[in-house]
PDB file of the backbone (N, CA, C, O) and the ligand in Angstrom, with CONECT records:
HET     CU  A 101       1
ATOM      1  N   MET A   1     101.991 165.087  60.256  1.00  0.00           N
ATOM      2  CA  MET A   1     102.044 164.033  61.140  1.00  0.00           C
ATOM      3  C   MET A   1     103.225 164.270  62.109  1.00  0.00           C
ATOM      4  O   MET A   1     104.340 164.664  61.765  1.00  0.00           O
ATOM      5  N   LEU A   2     102.798 163.954  63.471  1.00  0.00           N
ATOM      6  CA  LEU A   2     103.830 163.932  64.509  1.00  0.00           C
ATOM      7  C   LEU A   2     104.354 162.561  64.691  1.00  0.00           C
ATOM      8  O   LEU A   2     103.595 161.595  64.625  1.00  0.00           O
ATOM      9  N   ARG A   3     105.681 162.429  64.929  1.00  0.00           N
ATOM     10  CA  ARG A   3     106.270 161.096  65.221  1.00  0.00           C
ATOM     11  C   ARG A   3     107.158 161.286  66.624  1.00  0.00           C
ATOM     12  O   ARG A   3     108.086 162.084  66.750  1.00  0.00           O
ATOM     13  N   LEU A   4     106.691 160.422  67.593  1.00  0.00           N
ATOM     14  CA  LEU A   4     106.970 160.572  68.977  1.00  0.00           C
ATOM     15  C   LEU A   4     107.650 159.471  69.427  1.00  0.00           C
ATOM     16  O   LEU A   4     107.266 158.346  69.107  1.00  0.00           O
ATOM     17  N   ASN A   5     108.803 159.675  70.267  1.00  0.00           N
ATOM     18  CA  ASN A   5     109.330 158.594  71.000  1.00  0.00           C
ATOM     19  C   ASN A   5     108.597 158.782  72.399  1.00  0.00           C
ATOM     20  O   ASN A   5     108.414 159.915  72.842  1.00  0.00           O
ATOM     21  N   ILE A   6     108.198 157.687  73.061  1.00  0.00           N
ATOM     22  CA  ILE A   6     107.451 157.605  74.450  1.00  0.00           C
ATOM     23  C   ILE A   6     108.285 156.817  75.250  1.00  0.00           C
ATOM     24  O   ILE A   6     108.755 155.756  74.838  1.00  0.00           O
ATOM     25  N   GLU A   7     108.521 157.312  76.482  1.00  0.00           N
ATOM     26  CA  GLU A   7     109.138 156.451  77.477  1.00  0.00           C
ATOM     27  C   GLU A   7     108.341 156.027  78.542  1.00  0.00           C
ATOM     28  O   GLU A   7     107.557 156.854  79.007  1.00  0.00           O
ATOM     29  N   GLY A   8     108.388 154.772  79.081  1.00  0.00           N
ATOM     30  CA  GLY A   8     107.517 154.335  80.021  1.00  0.00           C
ATOM     31  C   GLY A   8     106.105 153.563  79.509  1.00  0.00           C
ATOM     32  O   GLY A   8     105.215 153.246  80.298  1.00  0.00           O
ATOM     33  N   MET A   9     106.050 153.328  78.131  1.00  0.00           N
ATOM     34  CA  MET A   9     104.941 152.674  77.666  1.00  0.00           C
ATOM     35  C   MET A   9     105.001 151.274  77.599  1.00  0.00           C
ATOM     36  O   MET A   9     105.346 150.683  76.576  1.00  0.00           O
ATOM     37  N   HIS A  10     104.625 150.625  78.815  1.00  0.00           N
ATOM     38  CA  HIS A  10     105.059 149.269  78.857  1.00  0.00           C
ATOM     39  C   HIS A  10     103.976 148.205  78.482  1.00  0.00           C
ATOM     40  O   HIS A  10     104.336 147.053  78.237  1.00  0.00           O
ATOM     41  N   CYS A  11     102.649 148.566  78.432  1.00  0.00           N
ATOM     42  CA  CYS A  11     101.685 147.641  78.160  1.00  0.00           C
ATOM     43  C   CYS A  11     100.564 148.302  77.393  1.00  0.00           C
ATOM     44  O   CYS A  11     100.592 149.475  77.023  1.00  0.00           O
ATOM     45  N   GLY A  12      99.531 147.414  77.177  1.00  0.00           N
ATOM     46  CA  GLY A  12      98.297 147.972  76.367  1.00  0.00           C
ATOM     47  C   GLY A  12      97.615 149.073  77.180  1.00  0.00           C
ATOM     48  O   GLY A  12      97.055 149.983  76.569  1.00  0.00           O
ATOM     49  N   GLY A  13      97.623 149.054  78.473  1.00  0.00           N
ATOM     50  CA  GLY A  13      97.007 150.189  79.234  1.00  0.00           C
ATOM     51  C   GLY A  13      97.742 151.391  78.919  1.00  0.00           C
ATOM     52  O   GLY A  13      97.154 152.421  78.588  1.00  0.00           O
ATOM     53  N   CYS A  14      99.130 151.303  79.015  1.00  0.00           N
ATOM     54  CA  CYS A  14      99.879 152.636  78.757  1.00  0.00           C
ATOM     55  C   CYS A  14      99.458 153.093  77.326  1.00  0.00           C
ATOM     56  O   CYS A  14      99.047 154.234  77.117  1.00  0.00           O
ATOM     57  N   ALA A  15      99.568 152.244  76.447  1.00  0.00           N
ATOM     58  CA  ALA A  15      99.114 152.542  74.999  1.00  0.00           C
ATOM     59  C   ALA A  15      97.903 153.259  74.865  1.00  0.00           C
ATOM     60  O   ALA A  15      97.750 154.222  74.113  1.00  0.00           O
ATOM     61  N   GLY A  16      96.931 152.704  75.708  1.00  0.00           N
ATOM     62  CA  GLY A  16      95.493 153.335  75.654  1.00  0.00           C
ATOM     63  C   GLY A  16      95.588 154.705  76.436  1.00  0.00           C
ATOM     64  O   GLY A  16      94.794 155.580  76.089  1.00  0.00           O
ATOM     65  N   SER A  17      96.507 154.989  77.490  1.00  0.00           N
ATOM     66  CA  SER A  17      96.484 156.203  78.065  1.00  0.00           C
ATOM     67  C   SER A  17      97.217 157.323  77.112  1.00  0.00           C
ATOM     68  O   SER A  17      96.803 158.481  77.061  1.00  0.00           O
ATOM     69  N   VAL A  18      98.305 156.874  76.391  1.00  0.00           N
ATOM     70  CA  VAL A  18      98.759 157.753  75.438  1.00  0.00           C
ATOM     71  C   VAL A  18      97.894 158.131  74.329  1.00  0.00           C
ATOM     72  O   VAL A  18      97.898 159.241  73.798  1.00  0.00           O
ATOM     73  N   THR A  19      97.112 157.092  73.992  1.00  0.00           N
ATOM     74  CA  THR A  19      95.968 157.480  72.808  1.00  0.00           C
ATOM     75  C   THR A  19      95.177 158.405  73.309  1.00  0.00           C
ATOM     76  O   THR A  19      94.958 159.441  72.681  1.00  0.00           O
ATOM     77  N   ARG A  20      94.577 158.135  74.641  1.00  0.00           N
ATOM     78  CA  ARG A  20      93.484 159.055  75.148  1.00  0.00           C
ATOM     79  C   ARG A  20      94.189 160.427  75.242  1.00  0.00           C
ATOM     80  O   ARG A  20      93.645 161.460  74.851  1.00  0.00           O
ATOM     81  N   ALA A  21      95.401 160.385  75.769  1.00  0.00           N
ATOM     82  CA  ALA A  21      95.968 161.792  75.970  1.00  0.00           C
ATOM     83  C   ALA A  21      95.984 162.559  74.624  1.00  0.00           C
ATOM     84  O   ALA A  21      95.564 163.712  74.529  1.00  0.00           O
ATOM     85  N   ILE A  22      96.420 161.953  73.740  1.00  0.00           N
ATOM     86  CA  ILE A  22      96.472 162.689  72.212  1.00  0.00           C
ATOM     87  C   ILE A  22      95.034 163.036  71.922  1.00  0.00           C
ATOM     88  O   ILE A  22      94.818 164.117  71.374  1.00  0.00           O
ATOM     89  N   GLN A  23      94.087 162.293  72.208  1.00  0.00           N
ATOM     90  CA  GLN A  23      92.808 162.481  71.796  1.00  0.00           C
ATOM     91  C   GLN A  23      92.086 163.676  72.517  1.00  0.00           C
ATOM     92  O   GLN A  23      91.134 164.287  72.032  1.00  0.00           O
ATOM     93  N   THR A  24      92.692 163.942  73.801  1.00  0.00           N
ATOM     94  CA  THR A  24      92.198 165.025  74.513  1.00  0.00           C
ATOM     95  C   THR A  24      92.467 166.446  73.861  1.00  0.00           C
ATOM     96  O   THR A  24      91.777 167.437  74.102  1.00  0.00           O
ATOM     97  N   VAL A  25      93.434 166.424  73.102  1.00  0.00           N
ATOM     98  CA  VAL A  25      93.904 167.552  72.256  1.00  0.00           C
ATOM     99  C   VAL A  25      93.262 167.549  70.845  1.00  0.00           C
ATOM    100  O   VAL A  25      92.836 168.573  70.311  1.00  0.00           O
ATOM    101  N   ASP A  26      93.230 166.442  70.343  1.00  0.00           N
ATOM    102  CA  ASP A  26      92.636 166.262  68.935  1.00  0.00           C
ATOM    103  C   ASP A  26      91.874 164.921  68.870  1.00  0.00           C
ATOM    104  O   ASP A  26      92.465 163.880  68.582  1.00  0.00           O
ATOM    105  N   PRO A  27      90.538 164.961  69.145  1.00  0.00           N
ATOM    106  CA  PRO A  27      89.805 163.743  69.211  1.00  0.00           C
ATOM    107  C   PRO A  27      89.664 163.097  67.900  1.00  0.00           C
ATOM    108  O   PRO A  27      89.215 161.951  67.891  1.00  0.00           O
ATOM    109  N   ARG A  28      90.036 163.761  66.590  1.00  0.00           N
ATOM    110  CA  ARG A  28      90.202 163.134  65.506  1.00  0.00           C
ATOM    111  C   ARG A  28      91.347 162.601  65.015  1.00  0.00           C
ATOM    112  O   ARG A  28      91.401 162.116  63.884  1.00  0.00           O
ATOM    113  N   ALA A  29      92.385 162.651  65.855  1.00  0.00           N
ATOM    114  CA  ALA A  29      93.655 162.387  65.462  1.00  0.00           C
ATOM    115  C   ALA A  29      93.786 160.855  65.193  1.00  0.00           C
ATOM    116  O   ALA A  29      93.386 160.049  66.034  1.00  0.00           O
ATOM    117  N   GLN A  30      94.350 160.458  64.016  1.00  0.00           N
ATOM    118  CA  GLN A  30      94.722 158.882  63.740  1.00  0.00           C
ATOM    119  C   GLN A  30      96.021 158.646  64.387  1.00  0.00           C
ATOM    120  O   GLN A  30      97.015 159.346  64.189  1.00  0.00           O
ATOM    121  N   ILE A  31      95.966 157.604  65.186  1.00  0.00           N
ATOM    122  CA  ILE A  31      97.207 157.252  66.044  1.00  0.00           C
ATOM    123  C   ILE A  31      97.613 155.859  65.780  1.00  0.00           C
ATOM    124  O   ILE A  31      96.805 154.932  65.715  1.00  0.00           O
ATOM    125  N   ARG A  32      98.994 155.726  65.617  1.00  0.00           N
ATOM    126  CA  ARG A  32      99.461 154.390  65.376  1.00  0.00           C
ATOM    127  C   ARG A  32     100.650 154.229  66.384  1.00  0.00           C
ATOM    128  O   ARG A  32     101.641 154.956  66.312  1.00  0.00           O
ATOM    129  N   ILE A  33     100.507 153.227  67.342  1.00  0.00           N
ATOM    130  CA  ILE A  33     101.515 153.067  68.312  1.00  0.00           C
ATOM    131  C   ILE A  33     102.214 151.720  68.004  1.00  0.00           C
ATOM    132  O   ILE A  33     101.645 150.674  67.689  1.00  0.00           O
ATOM    133  N   ASP A  34     103.542 151.924  68.147  1.00  0.00           N
ATOM    134  CA  ASP A  34     104.431 150.759  68.239  1.00  0.00           C
ATOM    135  C   ASP A  34     104.922 150.475  69.577  1.00  0.00           C
ATOM    136  O   ASP A  34     105.901 151.098  69.986  1.00  0.00           O
ATOM    137  N   ARG A  35     104.349 149.600  70.305  1.00  0.00           N
ATOM    138  CA  ARG A  35     104.882 149.610  71.682  1.00  0.00           C
ATOM    139  C   ARG A  35     106.084 149.003  71.774  1.00  0.00           C
ATOM    140  O   ARG A  35     106.836 149.379  72.674  1.00  0.00           O
ATOM    141  N   ALA A  36     106.504 147.965  70.887  1.00  0.00           N
ATOM    142  CA  ALA A  36     107.896 147.326  71.110  1.00  0.00           C
ATOM    143  C   ALA A  36     108.946 148.394  70.954  1.00  0.00           C
ATOM    144  O   ALA A  36     109.951 148.383  71.665  1.00  0.00           O
ATOM    145  N   ALA A  37     108.698 149.480  69.874  1.00  0.00           N
ATOM    146  CA  ALA A  37     109.613 150.445  69.606  1.00  0.00           C
ATOM    147  C   ALA A  37     109.663 151.633  70.471  1.00  0.00           C
ATOM    148  O   ALA A  37     110.624 152.401  70.506  1.00  0.00           O
ATOM    149  N   GLY A  38     108.468 151.765  71.246  1.00  0.00           N
ATOM    150  CA  GLY A  38     108.238 152.928  71.994  1.00  0.00           C
ATOM    151  C   GLY A  38     107.843 154.231  71.233  1.00  0.00           C
ATOM    152  O   GLY A  38     108.026 155.353  71.705  1.00  0.00           O
ATOM    153  N   THR A  39     107.291 153.989  70.025  1.00  0.00           N
ATOM    154  CA  THR A  39     107.044 155.058  69.217  1.00  0.00           C
ATOM    155  C   THR A  39     105.549 155.310  68.821  1.00  0.00           C
ATOM    156  O   THR A  39     104.740 154.388  68.718  1.00  0.00           O
ATOM    157  N   VAL A  40     105.227 156.697  68.594  1.00  0.00           N
ATOM    158  CA  VAL A  40     103.795 156.840  68.164  1.00  0.00           C
ATOM    159  C   VAL A  40     103.718 157.673  66.951  1.00  0.00           C
ATOM    160  O   VAL A  40     104.428 158.673  66.850  1.00  0.00           O
ATOM    161  N   GLU A  41     102.933 157.334  66.068  1.00  0.00           N
ATOM    162  CA  GLU A  41     102.683 158.346  64.986  1.00  0.00           C
ATOM    163  C   GLU A  41     101.332 158.845  65.201  1.00  0.00           C
ATOM    164  O   GLU A  41     100.413 158.105  65.555  1.00  0.00           O
ATOM    165  N   ALA A  42     101.205 160.076  64.993  1.00  0.00           N
ATOM    166  CA  ALA A  42      99.772 160.677  65.117  1.00  0.00           C
ATOM    167  C   ALA A  42      99.538 161.642  63.994  1.00  0.00           C
ATOM    168  O   ALA A  42     100.272 162.610  63.795  1.00  0.00           O
ATOM    169  N   ASP A  43      98.457 161.333  63.244  1.00  0.00           N
ATOM    170  CA  ASP A  43      98.004 162.322  62.219  1.00  0.00           C
ATOM    171  C   ASP A  43      97.114 163.277  62.865  1.00  0.00           C
ATOM    172  O   ASP A  43      95.952 163.047  63.199  1.00  0.00           O
ATOM    173  N   THR A  44      97.834 164.505  63.032  1.00  0.00           N
ATOM    174  CA  THR A  44      97.053 165.624  63.670  1.00  0.00           C
ATOM    175  C   THR A  44      97.701 166.875  63.182  1.00  0.00           C
ATOM    176  O   THR A  44      98.878 166.945  62.828  1.00  0.00           O
ATOM    177  N   ASP A  45      96.794 167.912  63.192  1.00  0.00           N
ATOM    178  CA  ASP A  45      97.377 169.262  62.832  1.00  0.00           C
ATOM    179  C   ASP A  45      97.416 170.113  63.985  1.00  0.00           C
ATOM    180  O   ASP A  45      97.568 171.323  63.820  1.00  0.00           O
ATOM    181  N   ILE A  46      97.276 169.547  65.324  1.00  0.00           N
ATOM    182  CA  ILE A  46      97.617 170.289  66.559  1.00  0.00           C
ATOM    183  C   ILE A  46      99.140 170.521  66.707  1.00  0.00           C
ATOM    184  O   ILE A  46      99.993 169.704  66.362  1.00  0.00           O
ATOM    185  N   ASP A  47      99.374 171.704  67.247  1.00  0.00           N
ATOM    186  CA  ASP A  47     100.858 171.951  67.336  1.00  0.00           C
ATOM    187  C   ASP A  47     101.461 170.965  68.404  1.00  0.00           C
ATOM    188  O   ASP A  47     100.848 170.681  69.433  1.00  0.00           O
ATOM    189  N   SER A  48     102.670 170.474  68.102  1.00  0.00           N
ATOM    190  CA  SER A  48     103.253 169.481  68.849  1.00  0.00           C
ATOM    191  C   SER A  48     103.491 169.745  70.239  1.00  0.00           C
ATOM    192  O   SER A  48     103.510 168.765  70.983  1.00  0.00           O
ATOM    193  N   PRO A  49     103.702 171.036  70.794  1.00  0.00           N
ATOM    194  CA  PRO A  49     103.964 171.211  72.222  1.00  0.00           C
ATOM    195  C   PRO A  49     102.666 170.775  72.877  1.00  0.00           C
ATOM    196  O   PRO A  49     102.741 170.019  73.846  1.00  0.00           O
ATOM    197  N   LEU A  50     101.485 171.181  72.438  1.00  0.00           N
ATOM    198  CA  LEU A  50     100.216 170.764  73.149  1.00  0.00           C
ATOM    199  C   LEU A  50     100.096 169.276  73.281  1.00  0.00           C
ATOM    200  O   LEU A  50      99.627 168.787  74.308  1.00  0.00           O
ATOM    201  N   VAL A  51     100.532 168.488  72.208  1.00  0.00           N
ATOM    202  CA  VAL A  51     100.372 167.025  72.182  1.00  0.00           C
ATOM    203  C   VAL A  51     101.535 166.481  73.300  1.00  0.00           C
ATOM    204  O   VAL A  51     101.317 165.532  74.054  1.00  0.00           O
ATOM    205  N   LEU A  52     102.714 167.191  73.275  1.00  0.00           N
ATOM    206  CA  LEU A  52     103.689 166.562  74.104  1.00  0.00           C
ATOM    207  C   LEU A  52     103.256 166.812  75.533  1.00  0.00           C
ATOM    208  O   LEU A  52     103.400 165.907  76.354  1.00  0.00           O
ATOM    209  N   THR A  53     102.722 168.004  75.897  1.00  0.00           N
ATOM    210  CA  THR A  53     102.312 168.217  77.181  1.00  0.00           C
ATOM    211  C   THR A  53     101.147 167.506  77.646  1.00  0.00           C
ATOM    212  O   THR A  53     100.972 167.319  78.850  1.00  0.00           O
ATOM    213  N   ALA A  54     100.259 167.058  76.682  1.00  0.00           N
ATOM    214  CA  ALA A  54      99.053 166.319  77.078  1.00  0.00           C
ATOM    215  C   ALA A  54      99.626 164.919  77.488  1.00  0.00           C
ATOM    216  O   ALA A  54      99.096 164.333  78.433  1.00  0.00           O
ATOM    217  N   ILE A  55     100.756 164.317  76.778  1.00  0.00           N
ATOM    218  CA  ILE A  55     101.209 163.076  77.009  1.00  0.00           C
ATOM    219  C   ILE A  55     101.998 163.058  78.203  1.00  0.00           C
ATOM    220  O   ILE A  55     101.959 162.050  78.908  1.00  0.00           O
ATOM    221  N   LYS A  56     102.815 164.181  78.573  1.00  0.00           N
ATOM    222  CA  LYS A  56     103.539 164.308  79.834  1.00  0.00           C
ATOM    223  C   LYS A  56     102.457 164.352  80.969  1.00  0.00           C
ATOM    224  O   LYS A  56     102.708 163.713  81.991  1.00  0.00           O
ATOM    225  N   ASP A  57     101.320 165.021  80.890  1.00  0.00           N
ATOM    226  CA  ASP A  57     100.263 165.152  81.960  1.00  0.00           C
ATOM    227  C   ASP A  57      99.983 163.725  82.182  1.00  0.00           C
ATOM    228  O   ASP A  57      99.849 163.325  83.338  1.00  0.00           O
ATOM    229  N   ALA A  58      99.887 162.953  81.231  1.00  0.00           N
ATOM    230  CA  ALA A  58      99.327 161.539  81.324  1.00  0.00           C
ATOM    231  C   ALA A  58     100.372 160.676  82.024  1.00  0.00           C
ATOM    232  O   ALA A  58     100.074 159.522  82.331  1.00  0.00           O
ATOM    233  N   GLY A  59     101.606 161.183  82.298  1.00  0.00           N
ATOM    234  CA  GLY A  59     102.683 160.559  82.984  1.00  0.00           C
ATOM    235  C   GLY A  59     103.761 159.840  82.176  1.00  0.00           C
ATOM    236  O   GLY A  59     104.543 159.056  82.713  1.00  0.00           O
ATOM    237  N   TYR A  60     103.781 160.095  81.002  1.00  0.00           N
ATOM    238  CA  TYR A  60     104.846 159.638  79.932  1.00  0.00           C
ATOM    239  C   TYR A  60     105.791 160.596  79.534  1.00  0.00           C
ATOM    240  O   TYR A  60     105.431 161.765  79.391  1.00  0.00           O
ATOM    241  N   SER A  61     106.900 160.273  79.344  1.00  0.00           N
ATOM    242  CA  SER A  61     107.933 161.184  78.834  1.00  0.00           C
ATOM    243  C   SER A  61     107.949 160.995  77.381  1.00  0.00           C
ATOM    244  O   SER A  61     108.159 159.896  76.868  1.00  0.00           O
ATOM    245  N   ALA A  62     107.690 162.245  76.612  1.00  0.00           N
ATOM    246  CA  ALA A  62     107.662 162.189  75.151  1.00  0.00           C
ATOM    247  C   ALA A  62     108.513 163.171  74.476  1.00  0.00           C
ATOM    248  O   ALA A  62     108.715 164.310  74.897  1.00  0.00           O
ATOM    249  N   THR A  63     109.017 162.653  73.370  1.00  0.00           N
ATOM    250  CA  THR A  63     110.047 163.491  72.430  1.00  0.00           C
ATOM    251  C   THR A  63     109.641 163.454  71.161  1.00  0.00           C
ATOM    252  O   THR A  63     108.975 162.485  70.796  1.00  0.00           O
ATOM    253  N   LEU A  64     109.943 164.446  70.291  1.00  0.00           N
ATOM    254  CA  LEU A  64     109.658 164.175  68.851  1.00  0.00           C
ATOM    255  C   LEU A  64     111.046 163.619  68.284  1.00  0.00           C
ATOM    256  O   LEU A  64     112.171 163.753  68.764  1.00  0.00           O
ATOM    257  N   PHE A  65     110.700 163.054  67.293  1.00  0.00           N
ATOM    258  CA  PHE A  65     111.994 162.487  66.371  1.00  0.00           C
ATOM    259  C   PHE A  65     111.695 162.572  65.007  1.00  0.00           C
ATOM    260  O   PHE A  65     112.519 162.203  64.170  1.00  0.00           O
TER     261      PHE A  65
HETATM  262 CU    CU A 101     101.240 150.015  81.121  1.00  0.00          CU2+
END
């Protein structure tokens, strides 16, 4: 499981964008978003750099924690 801090995730639309970004690299990923905390948990076997890049390409700054 990846645990990510996401910056700039302000609304449900952002949360949807981040979800879709992760699903572009792993369509079967289980994703839990805590918008208030700005964190995402993603159950995926995909290497984290690919996931981070996909989120950055969607316009958000993401870091592992
Ligand atoms: Cu938004």
